[in-house]
C-alpha positions as CSV (number, residue, x, y, z in Angstrom):
1,X,-5.6,-18.9,-13.1
2,X,-7.9,-20.0,-10.3
3,X,-8.2,-18.7,-6.8
4,X,-7.6,-22.2,-5.5
5,X,-4.1,-22.1,-7.1
6,X,-3.0,-19.2,-4.9
7,X,-4.4,-20.4,-1.6
8,X,-2.0,-21.4,1.1
9,X,-1.8,-21.5,4.9
10,X,0.3,-19.2,7.0
11,X,0.5,-20.0,10.8
12,X,-1.0,-17.2,12.8
13,X,2.1,-16.9,14.9
14,X,4.0,-15.8,11.8
15,X,1.7,-12.8,11.2
16,X,3.7,-9.9,12.6
17,X,1.8,-7.8,15.2
18,X,4.5,-5.3,15.8
19,X,7.5,-4.1,13.7
20,X,11.1,-4.8,14.5
21,X,12.9,-2.1,16.6
22,X,15.2,-1.4,13.6
23,X,13.4,-1.2,10.3
24,X,16.3,-2.4,8.1
25,X,17.1,-5.5,10.1
26,X,14.2,-7.5,9.0
27,X,14.9,-10.7,7.0
28,X,15.2,-10.3,3.2
29,X,14.5,-13.2,0.8
30,X,16.1,-12.6,-2.6
31,X,14.4,-14.4,-5.4
32,X,16.3,-14.7,-8.6
33,X,13.9,-15.3,-11.5
34,X,16.5,-16.4,-14.0
35,X,18.6,-18.6,-11.8
36,X,15.6,-19.8,-9.8
37,X,17.5,-19.4,-6.5
38,X,16.5,-18.1,-3.1
39,X,19.0,-16.3,-0.8
40,X,18.5,-15.3,2.8
41,X,19.7,-11.9,3.7
42,X,19.0,-8.9,6.0
43,X,17.1,-6.0,4.5
44,X,20.0,-3.6,4.6
45,X,21.8,-6.0,2.2
46,X,19.3,-4.8,-0.5
47,X,21.9,-2.3,-1.6
48,X,24.2,-5.1,-2.8
49,X,21.7,-5.7,-5.6
50,X,21.5,-2.1,-6.8
51,X,24.1,-0.4,-9.0
52,X,25.0,3.1,-9.9
53,X,22.5,4.4,-12.4
54,X,19.6,2.3,-11.0
55,X,16.5,3.8,-9.4
56,X,14.4,3.0,-6.4
57,X,10.8,4.2,-7.1
58,X,9.0,4.8,-3.9
59,X,5.4,5.6,-3.0
60,X,5.3,8.8,-0.9
61,X,1.7,8.5,0.2
62,X,1.1,9.2,3.9
63,X,-1.2,7.2,6.1
64,X,-3.5,9.5,8.0
65,X,-5.4,8.4,11.2
66,X,-8.6,7.6,9.2
67,X,-10.6,6.0,12.0
68,X,-12.6,8.7,13.8
69,X,-15.4,8.5,16.3
70,X,-18.5,10.7,16.7
71,X,-22.1,10.9,17.9
72,X,-25.3,11.2,16.0
73,X,-27.0,14.5,16.5
74,X,-30.2,14.3,18.6
75,X,-29.8,10.6,19.6
76,X,-26.2,10.8,20.9
77,X,-25.6,7.3,19.5
78,X,-21.9,6.5,19.0
79,X,-20.6,6.1,15.5
80,X,-17.3,5.0,14.0
81,X,-16.2,6.3,10.6
82,X,-13.4,5.0,8.4
83,X,-12.5,7.6,5.8
84,X,-11.8,5.8,2.6
85,X,-11.2,8.4,-0.1
86,X,-11.6,12.1,-0.7
87,X,-14.0,12.8,-3.5
88,X,-13.9,16.6,-3.2
89,X,-12.4,19.1,-0.8
90,X,-15.0,18.5,1.9
91,X,-16.6,15.3,0.6
92,X,-15.5,11.8,1.5
93,X,-16.5,8.2,1.0
94,X,-16.6,6.5,4.4
95,X,-17.5,3.2,6.0
96,X,-19.7,3.6,9.2
97,X,-20.4,1.4,12.2
98,X,-23.0,0.5,13.0
99,X,-24.1,1.0,9.4
100,X,-27.8,0.3,10.1
101,X,-28.1,3.3,12.3
102,X,-26.5,5.9,9.9
103,X,-28.8,7.2,7.2
104,X,-28.9,9.9,4.6
105,X,-29.7,13.2,6.4
106,X,-28.0,12.3,9.7
107,X,-25.6,14.7,11.3
108,X,-22.5,13.3,13.0
109,X,-20.5,15.5,15.4
110,X,-16.9,14.4,15.9
111,X,-15.5,17.4,17.9
112,X,-16.7,20.9,18.6
113,X,-15.0,22.1,15.4
114,X,-15.5,19.0,13.2
115,X,-18.7,17.4,12.0
116,X,-20.3,15.9,8.9
117,X,-23.6,15.4,7.2
118,X,-24.5,12.1,5.5
119,X,-25.5,12.9,1.9
120,X,-25.6,9.6,0.1
121,X,-25.2,5.9,0.2
122,X,-22.6,3.9,-1.9
123,X,-23.1,0.7,-3.8
124,X,-20.5,-1.0,-1.5
125,X,-22.5,-0.3,1.7
126,X,-20.7,2.9,2.7
127,X,-21.8,6.5,2.9
128,X,-20.8,9.8,1.3
129,X,-20.4,12.6,3.9
130,X,-19.7,16.3,3.7
131,X,-17.4,17.6,6.4
132,X,-17.4,21.1,7.8
133,X,-14.4,22.3,9.9
134,X,-14.7,26.0,10.2
135,X,-11.8,26.8,7.9
136,X,-9.2,24.8,9.8
137,X,-6.8,22.3,8.2
138,X,-8.8,19.1,7.8
139,X,-5.9,16.7,8.1
140,X,-4.6,18.5,11.2
141,X,-8.0,18.1,12.9
142,X,-8.2,14.4,11.9
143,X,-4.6,13.9,13.1
144,X,-5.6,15.0,16.6
145,X,-8.6,12.8,17.0
146,X,-8.2,9.9,14.6
147,X,-6.7,6.4,15.1
148,X,-4.3,4.7,12.6
149,X,-6.4,2.2,10.6
150,X,-4.3,-1.0,11.1
151,X,-5.0,-4.0,8.8
152,X,-7.5,-6.6,10.0
153,X,-4.7,-9.2,10.5
154,X,-3.0,-7.1,13.1
155,X,-5.2,-8.3,16.0
156,X,-4.9,-5.4,18.4
157,X,-5.9,-1.8,18.8
158,X,-3.8,0.9,17.2
159,X,-1.2,2.4,19.6
160,X,0.4,5.9,19.5
161,X,3.6,4.4,18.2
162,X,1.8,3.1,15.1
163,X,1.4,6.6,13.8
164,X,5.2,6.5,13.3
165,X,5.8,2.8,12.8
166,X,3.0,2.4,10.2
167,X,4.5,5.1,8.0
168,X,7.4,5.1,5.6
169,X,10.3,7.6,6.3
170,X,9.6,9.3,3.0
171,X,5.8,9.7,3.4
172,X,4.8,13.2,2.3
173,X,1.2,13.3,0.8
174,X,-1.8,12.6,3.1
175,X,-4.4,10.2,1.6
176,X,-3.7,6.6,2.3
177,X,-5.6,4.4,4.8
178,X,-2.9,1.7,4.5
179,X,0.9,1.9,4.3
180,X,2.8,0.9,1.2
181,X,4.4,-1.7,3.4
182,X,7.5,-2.6,1.4
183,X,8.8,0.9,2.1
184,X,8.5,0.4,5.9
185,X,11.9,-1.4,5.8
186,X,13.8,1.7,4.7
187,X,15.6,4.1,7.0
188,X,16.9,7.5,6.2
189,X,20.4,6.1,6.6
190,X,19.8,3.3,4.1
191,X,18.4,5.8,1.6
192,X,21.4,8.0,2.0
193,X,23.7,5.0,1.4
194,X,21.7,4.3,-1.8
195,X,22.1,7.9,-3.0
196,X,25.9,7.7,-2.2
197,X,26.1,4.6,-4.4
198,X,24.6,6.5,-7.3
199,X,21.0,5.1,-7.0
200,X,18.2,7.6,-7.6
201,X,15.3,7.7,-5.2
202,X,12.2,8.7,-7.3
203,X,8.8,9.4,-5.7
204,X,5.4,8.7,-7.1
205,X,2.1,8.6,-5.3
206,X,-0.7,6.1,-4.9
207,X,-3.1,6.6,-2.0
208,X,-3.6,3.0,-0.8
209,X,-7.3,2.2,-0.1
210,X,-9.4,-0.5,1.5
211,X,-9.1,-2.6,-1.6
212,X,-5.6,-3.6,-0.7
213,X,-7.1,-5.9,2.0
214,X,-10.1,-7.0,0.0
215,X,-9.7,-10.8,-0.8
216,X,-10.5,-12.2,-4.2
217,X,-13.8,-14.1,-3.8
218,X,-14.3,-15.6,-7.2
219,X,-12.6,-18.8,-8.4
220,X,-11.9,-17.2,-11.8
221,X,-9.6,-14.4,-10.8
222,X,-10.1,-12.5,-14.1
223,X,-13.6,-11.7,-12.8
224,X,-12.2,-9.8,-9.8
225,X,-12.7,-6.1,-9.7
226,X,-10.1,-3.8,-8.1
227,X,-11.1,-0.7,-6.2
228,X,-10.0,2.6,-7.8
229,X,-7.2,4.5,-6.1
230,X,-5.8,7.9,-6.7
231,X,-2.3,8.2,-8.2
232,X,0.1,10.9,-9.3
233,X,3.3,10.7,-11.4
234,X,4.8,14.2,-11.7
235,X,6.6,15.4,-14.8
236,X,9.9,15.4,-12.8
237,X,9.5,11.8,-11.6
238,X,8.5,10.6,-15.1
239,X,11.5,12.2,-16.7
240,X,13.8,10.8,-14.0
241,X,12.5,7.3,-14.6
242,X,12.8,7.6,-18.3
243,X,16.3,9.0,-18.0
244,X,17.3,5.9,-16.0
245,X,15.8,3.6,-18.6
246,X,17.5,5.5,-21.5
247,X,20.9,5.1,-19.8
248,X,20.5,1.4,-19.2
249,X,19.7,1.5,-15.5
250,X,17.2,-0.7,-13.7
251,X,14.0,0.3,-12.1
252,X,13.3,-1.2,-8.7
253,X,9.8,-0.8,-7.5
254,X,9.4,-0.5,-3.8
255,X,6.0,-2.2,-3.4
256,X,3.1,-3.5,-5.5
257,X,1.5,0.0,-5.4
258,X,4.5,1.4,-7.3
259,X,4.3,-1.4,-9.9
260,X,0.6,-0.8,-10.5
261,X,1.1,3.0,-10.8
262,X,4.1,2.6,-13.2
263,X,2.2,0.1,-15.3
264,X,-0.8,2.5,-15.4
265,X,1.3,5.3,-16.9
266,X,3.5,3.1,-19.1
267,X,3.7,3.9,-22.8
268,X,3.9,1.4,-25.7
269,X,7.6,2.1,-26.1
270,X,8.2,1.1,-22.4
271,X,8.6,4.6,-20.9
272,X,6.3,6.4,-18.5
273,X,4.3,9.6,-19.0
274,X,3.4,12.1,-16.3
275,X,-0.3,11.8,-15.2
276,X,-2.7,11.7,-12.3
277,X,-6.1,10.2,-11.8
278,X,-7.7,7.0,-10.6
279,X,-6.4,3.5,-11.4
280,X,-8.0,0.1,-10.9
281,X,-5.0,-1.7,-12.5
282,X,-5.2,-5.4,-11.8
283,X,-2.0,-7.4,-12.6
284,X,-2.1,-11.2,-12.7
285,X,-0.4,-13.9,-14.7
286,X,0.3,-13.8,-17.6
287,X,1.4,-10.2,-17.8
288,X,4.2,-8.4,-19.7
289,X,5.8,-5.7,-17.5
290,X,6.9,-2.6,-19.4
291,X,8.8,-0.7,-16.7
292,X,9.9,-2.6,-13.6
293,X,13.1,-4.7,-13.5
294,X,13.1,-5.5,-9.8
295,X,10.5,-5.6,-7.0
296,X,10.8,-5.2,-3.3
297,X,7.7,-6.4,-1.5
298,X,6.4,-8.0,1.7
299,X,5.0,-11.5,2.3
300,X,1.3,-11.2,1.5
301,X,-1.8,-13.0,2.5
302,X,-3.3,-16.0,0.7
303,X,-5.6,-15.4,-2.2
304,X,-4.7,-11.7,-2.5
305,X,-4.2,-9.4,-5.5
306,X,-0.8,-8.5,-4.0
307,X,0.4,-12.1,-4.1
308,X,-1.0,-12.5,-7.6
309,X,1.1,-9.5,-8.8
310,X,4.3,-11.2,-7.5
311,X,3.3,-14.4,-9.3
312,X,3.0,-12.3,-12.5
313,X,6.4,-10.8,-11.9
314,X,8.2,-14.0,-11.1
315,X,6.1,-17.1,-11.6
316,X,3.4,-18.9,-9.7
317,X,5.5,-22.0,-9.0
318,X,8.5,-19.8,-7.9
319,X,6.3,-17.8,-5.5
320,X,4.6,-20.8,-4.0
321,X,8.1,-22.3,-3.4
322,X,9.3,-19.0,-1.9
323,X,6.3,-18.9,0.5
324,X,6.8,-22.5,1.5
325,X,10.4,-21.7,2.3
326,X,9.3,-18.6,4.2
327,X,7.0,-20.5,6.5
328,X,9.7,-23.2,7.1
329,X,12.3,-20.5,7.9
330,X,9.7,-18.6,10.1
331,X,9.7,-15.4,8.2
332,X,7.3,-12.7,9.5
333,X,4.3,-12.1,7.3
334,X,2.3,-9.1,6.2
335,X,2.6,-5.3,7.0
336,X,5.0,-5.4,9.9
337,X,6.8,-8.5,8.6
338,X,9.9,-9.4,6.5
339,X,10.7,-8.5,2.9
340,X,11.3,-10.1,-0.4
341,X,13.4,-8.8,-3.3
342,X,12.6,-10.3,-6.8
343,X,15.3,-9.7,-9.4
């Protein structure tokens, strides 16, 4: 498949800049792969497509306010850091602005109790830094001074409300710089209704990184390289997923990050194994899925790996038709936008 085949236009006015007041009242387009139909629903109707014995697999990563601001020691020059991923307990890969002014050996002070030393460059133009924080809790310190790293297509500065809005209600583990946005539509009440219906809610973790926004820039998509992201599938979650599959239930992935994680840990006999590590799983057509029966996702940007995954799960023609309909019906796109269920 070529990049030009997954390129389309989305009017800027359809790119959601803020979430709806009620998470579960966004629009929901239901795409039936077998019947080749499109239904227009409200997100809370998603439970109509789940049965007792099915499972919703969710990504419990937590977005932390990864944009922090400091000054270079000696020169007092202002520096912005975007924390990308934790390499060791005190060591992080970061992007810096202005990059030309930040060199190996520089010291950056963020607060009186939080600073870092630049110890290396990365091949992608970033830096490796080592933080010192006097024995305090690192994420607590960052939480007090950092800003939520909103996606580039949200054309405004992060606001205090984004720390709640740009977070799933089941977020537990700090580490993401972007939300697994399909999960933003769920409320605690909706999850309770799912449990009452006999649907299992099973958590896995994938810390979403900068690569989720990185566009494909080669015409031959097979030459695109994904950034590695850290994931965890616990023994308890693996067993819960396998039990659902053994009993004939369906696995509904809440978001593309869940799909990529489950396919990373899938076995040849179409079960999953507990594991943790780094994955650069890139899913594009044609692809044989081993685990997932249904996918809840948002409306993604043109030429993205996220859109490609939906094309692999449904079909390219069906997804292009769905997006054409979404534009016509004025669905809201991207992180704070509306949702799609593919069954």
